[in-house]
N, C-alpha and C positions, 0 to 999 in steps of 0.2 A: 141377070140372074147369076148368082154365084154357084159354083159347083159344091163347095164345102164352106160352111161357116162354123167356126168354133166360138162358143160363148162361155166366158168364165172370167174369174178375177185373176189378175196378175198379183203375185204375192211378193213380200219380202221373206226370204228364207235364210235361216241360219242352219247350216248342215254340219253336224258333228260326227266324225268317223274316228276309228282308232288311229288314223294317220294324220288327220288335219281338221281344222275348223274353217269353213268357208261361208262367206256372206254373198248372196246373189239373188236376183229376181227368180221367181218360180211360179208354180201353179200350172194346171193343165193347159190353160190358154197360152202361156209363155212357152212351154216345151213343145206344144203342138205347132205353134206358129213358127218357131225357129226350126223345128224339124222339117216341116213341109216346105219351108223356104229353100232347103237344100236339095229338093227333088226336082225333077226335070219339068213337070207340068203342073206347077202350083199357082200360076198367074190368076186363075179364077177362084181365088180363096179370099175369105174375109174373116177378120177377128173382131168380135165384140167383147169389150172388157170394161171393167169398172175399177177405179183406184183413186187414191188421193192425188191431187195435182203435184204434190211434192215428189211423187215417183214417176212422173211423166217421161223421164229419160228412158225407162224401159220400153215405153210405147214408141218413142222416137227411134230407138234402136231397131225395132221391128219394122217400122215404116221405111227405114233406110234400106231394108231388104226388098222393097217394092211391094210390100203387103198393105192391103187396105185395112184400116183400123177405125172402128167406131168406139169412142170413149164415152162412157156414162160416168160423170163425176161422182165420187163418193167422199164422205167425210174422212174416212180412214182407209188404209190399205191392209189387206189380210197379212198378218205377220206370223210365220210358222218357225218353230225350232224343231228340226228333225235330227234325232240322235240314233246312229246305227252302231250295232256291235260288229263282231267279226263276221257273223252271218248277215249279209246284206239284205236278205229277205225279211228281216225283222227290224222294226224301228219303234221308238217312242217319240211322242209328239206333244208339243205345247203350242197353244195359240196365244199370242201376245197382243193381238189386235184383230178386229173384224171389220169387214166392209159392208156396205149396204147391199141388200138382196136385189136381184134383177126383177123387173116388173114387166107385165105384158105391154104396157104403154111405151116402154123403152125399146121394144122390139118390132113394132108395127111396120117400120120402114125397112126391115131386114128380110131379104129374100135369098133362098138357097135351095139347092136340090137335096143336100144333106146337112142337117144341123147336129153338132156334137156339143152336148152340155157337159162341161168339166166341173162338176160339183166338188167343192172343197169342204163346205160345212153344211149342216142339215137345212138351213134356211136360205141357201143361195138361190134356189129355184123352186118357188111355190108350185103346187099342183096345177094351178091355172096356166102357168107358163108352159108346162109339159103338154097340156091339152091344146093350147094355142099353137105351139110350134108343130105338133103332130099333124095339124091340119094344113101346114104350109110346105112340108117336105118329109123326107125320111128322117126319123129322130133317133139319134144314138145318145145314150146316157152312160157316163161313167158313174157308177153308184157310190163311189167312195165317200163323197161328202154327206150323202143322206144317212150314212151310218156313223157319223162323227158327232157326238154330243160334247159340247164344251162345258165343263164344270170348273169354275175358276179359270186357270190357264191350261188345264189338262184336257186331253181328248180321250173320250171313252167310246168303245164300240157298242152301238145300240141297234136295234132293229129299226126299219123304216116304217113308221106308223101308217102311212098312206100308200104303201107299196101295192096293195091289191087294187086300189083305185088308179094307180099310175101305170102298172104294167101293160094293160091293154092298149095304151097309147104309145108304147115304146117299141120301135122296130128292132133296135140293136141295143143290148145291155152288156156292158163290160164289168166283170167282177174278178177279184182275185180269190185265192183259196180261203182266206179268212172271211172275206165279205160274203162268199157263197154260203158259208156255214152259218153266219149270223142271219142271213136272209131266209134260208131254207131249213136249217137244222141238219143238213146233209154234209158230211165230211168227204164223201166221194164226189169228185167233180162231175161225173156223168149223171149221177142221181140228182145233183143240184141243178145241172143244166136242164134236165128233163122236167124238174119241178118248176123252174122259172118259165120254161116254155108252156107248161100246163097252166100257168097263171096268166098267160097272154103275151109274153115276150116272143117276138117272131124269130129273133136271131140272138143266140147267147154266146158270148166270148168269156171263157174262163182262163185267166192267166195263172200259171202255177210256178213262176220263177224258174229255177234251174230244171224243173220237170217238164217244161214246155207249156202248151196251152191246148184247150179244147174249144172247138166251135161246134155248136149244136143248132141245126136249122132243118126244118121240114122233116124231122124224125131221123136225120142222118148225123152221125158223130164223126167229126174230123179231128184226129189227133195230130197236133203240130209239134215238131221237135223244138228243143231249145238248142241253139248253136253256142257251144262253149266260147266265152270270151278269152282273148289272150291274157288279159289281166282284168281285175275288177277294181275300179277306182271309185265309182260312185253310182249307186243304183237309183238315186233320185230321178224321177221323171221317166223311168223305163216303161211303166204302164201307160203313161201318156204317149210315149213314143210308139208303143205297140198300136194304140188306137190310131195314131197318125198314119202309120204305114198301112194299116188295115183299110181304113176309109179311103185313103189315097188310091190304093189298088182296086178296091171295089168300085170306086167311081170311074176308074179306067176300064172296067168291064172284066177284071180278073176273077177267076174262080175263087171259091172259099179257101181251097188249099193254097193257091198261089198267093192270095192276100195274107193268109195266116203265116206262111213261111217268110214273106217279105217283112211283115210286122215283127216276127221273131228275130230275124237277122238284123233289122234296124235297131231293135232293143239291145241286142248283143253289142253292137258298136257303141251304143249310148253308154253302156256300163263301163266302157274303157276310158271315158273322159269325165271330168267334172263339169256339169252344166248340160245344156241341151245337145241333141244330136248335131254333129258337125261334119259328118261324112258326106258321101254323094250317093245317088241312086245306083251308080255302077259299083260302089263299094258294097252296098247291100246285096246286089245280085251276085257279086263275087263270093260272098260268104256262103250263099246258097249253092252256087255251082261247085265250089271247092269242098263241099261237105258230102259225106256219104249218108247223111241223115235225111230221111224222107218222111213226108206226111203219111198217115194211115187213115183208112176208113174203117170204123169199128161197127 
């Protein structure tokens, strides 16, 4: 039995910022896997991904870190172009290729205490996959892909048509400030979190960029600070890194506040480099210990 299993496509990413253009692998599963490999107790982790055979080097790089990987072959690999302005919280996105969706039959031999679905596009994980995995373990879903509709090569924000059917099966839902608005119509993160909880989600994570994050569970609101980075190089993958740190700590038995602060500090370090998190668990703890910022219960 694995402690944590992340399921999602590895992508080809073209990242355009005011400073440079970079080509590298990406996707929730890529950032999650590389991030967790840097932490002290990651050995009981597994990645399930799907991509074209031409991009298998990205998988071999992850396996070289000692991570177990199950690969479901796909005709193509997801290919994103992400363009950032000066404000790294905002980006425009194009999809230049799509991979095959995940199916229940692909996942029947996968066991874990916690499953994390890193959705990238709306058809990555059909509703039957959510229902199936919810019966096998704790299910965490990053909602981003369900709200991405591809028209031509452009990505547009849309609501999730099956959200009301899916939410009761989801234990942990991660959204950002834009996604919460699309899903709930609420621009206030606390109102949005309460609405998502009312629709059946047991634990809601709302990431707010430089404004920190909100965790809502069992009627309690935890406000998690954002730790200022020394410099901002690339914000790609920061939300995935937050989920990595959060689930890693919750699996270790940490409180909601401890897990949220660890996730936030890990994301801060991720912003300071291009590519996935490359620090250590001690680096993350040092960020928290050296800061006078504290979580709050509201």
